[in-house]
C-alpha positions as CSV (number, residue, x, y, z in Angstrom):
1,M,8.4,-26.5,25.9
2,K,9.6,-22.9,25.5
3,K,7.9,-20.1,27.3
4,V,6.2,-17.6,25.1
5,K,7.3,-14.1,25.9
6,K,4.6,-11.4,26.0
7,V,5.0,-8.7,23.4
8,D,4.0,-6.0,25.9
9,D,6.9,-6.8,28.3
10,L,9.9,-4.5,28.2
11,R,13.4,-5.7,29.0
12,P,14.4,-5.1,32.6
13,E,17.0,-2.4,31.6
14,Y,14.2,-0.3,30.0
15,K,11.6,1.8,31.9
16,R,8.4,2.9,30.4
17,S,9.1,6.5,31.5
18,D,12.2,6.5,29.2
19,F,10.0,6.7,26.1
20,G,7.8,9.7,26.8
21,T,4.2,9.9,25.7
22,L,3.1,7.7,22.9
23,V,0.8,9.2,20.2
24,R,-1.4,6.7,18.3
25,G,-1.7,7.5,14.6
26,K,0.9,10.2,14.7
27,H,1.9,9.8,11.0
28,V,-1.4,8.7,9.6
29,A,-2.2,12.0,7.8
30,Q,1.3,12.0,6.1
31,L,1.0,8.4,5.1
32,Q,-2.5,8.9,3.5
33,A,-1.3,12.0,1.7
34,N,1.8,10.3,0.2
35,S,0.5,6.8,-0.3
36,N,-1.0,5.3,-3.4
37,V,-2.1,1.9,-2.2
38,V,-4.9,0.4,-4.2
39,V,-6.9,-2.5,-2.8
40,L,-8.2,-4.9,-5.5
41,D,-11.5,-6.9,-5.3
42,P,-11.0,-10.6,-4.7
43,E,-12.2,-11.6,-8.2
44,V,-9.7,-9.3,-9.8
45,T,-6.8,-10.6,-7.7
46,T,-7.3,-14.1,-9.1
47,L,-6.5,-12.7,-12.6
48,F,-3.2,-11.1,-11.6
49,P,-0.6,-13.2,-9.7
50,N,1.6,-10.2,-8.7
51,S,2.1,-6.5,-8.9
52,A,4.2,-6.7,-12.1
53,A,1.2,-8.3,-13.9
54,V,-1.1,-5.5,-12.6
55,N,1.4,-2.8,-13.7
56,A,1.8,-4.4,-17.2
57,A,-2.0,-4.6,-17.7
58,L,-2.5,-0.9,-16.6
59,R,0.3,0.2,-18.9
60,S,-1.3,-1.6,-21.8
61,L,-4.7,-0.1,-21.0
62,A,-3.1,3.4,-20.7
63,E,-1.5,3.0,-24.2
64,I,-4.8,1.9,-25.7
65,A,-6.6,4.9,-24.2
66,R,-3.8,7.2,-25.5
67,R,-4.1,5.8,-29.0
68,A,-7.9,6.1,-29.0
69,D,-7.7,9.7,-27.8
70,S,-5.2,10.6,-30.5
71,R,-7.4,9.0,-33.2
72,R,-10.5,10.9,-31.9
73,R,-8.6,14.2,-32.1
74,R,-7.4,13.6,-35.6
75,S,-10.9,12.8,-36.9
76,Q,-12.4,16.0,-35.6
């Protein structure tokens, strides 16, 4: 049976002092500002097998909304 290596262990040639101080969450604000991740509810995820299906559905919905808006503007 193989020995399982601990993830925390550094190789012998490295020293912890070589890395300086670590800052937890250093880039969190930048990630939140530049990210557009959307989490779907579980019942919605069963309807869409992948991100391409979600994108296609949203594009169709956007086109329908665009057409409805243009019809509304013409009738006024």
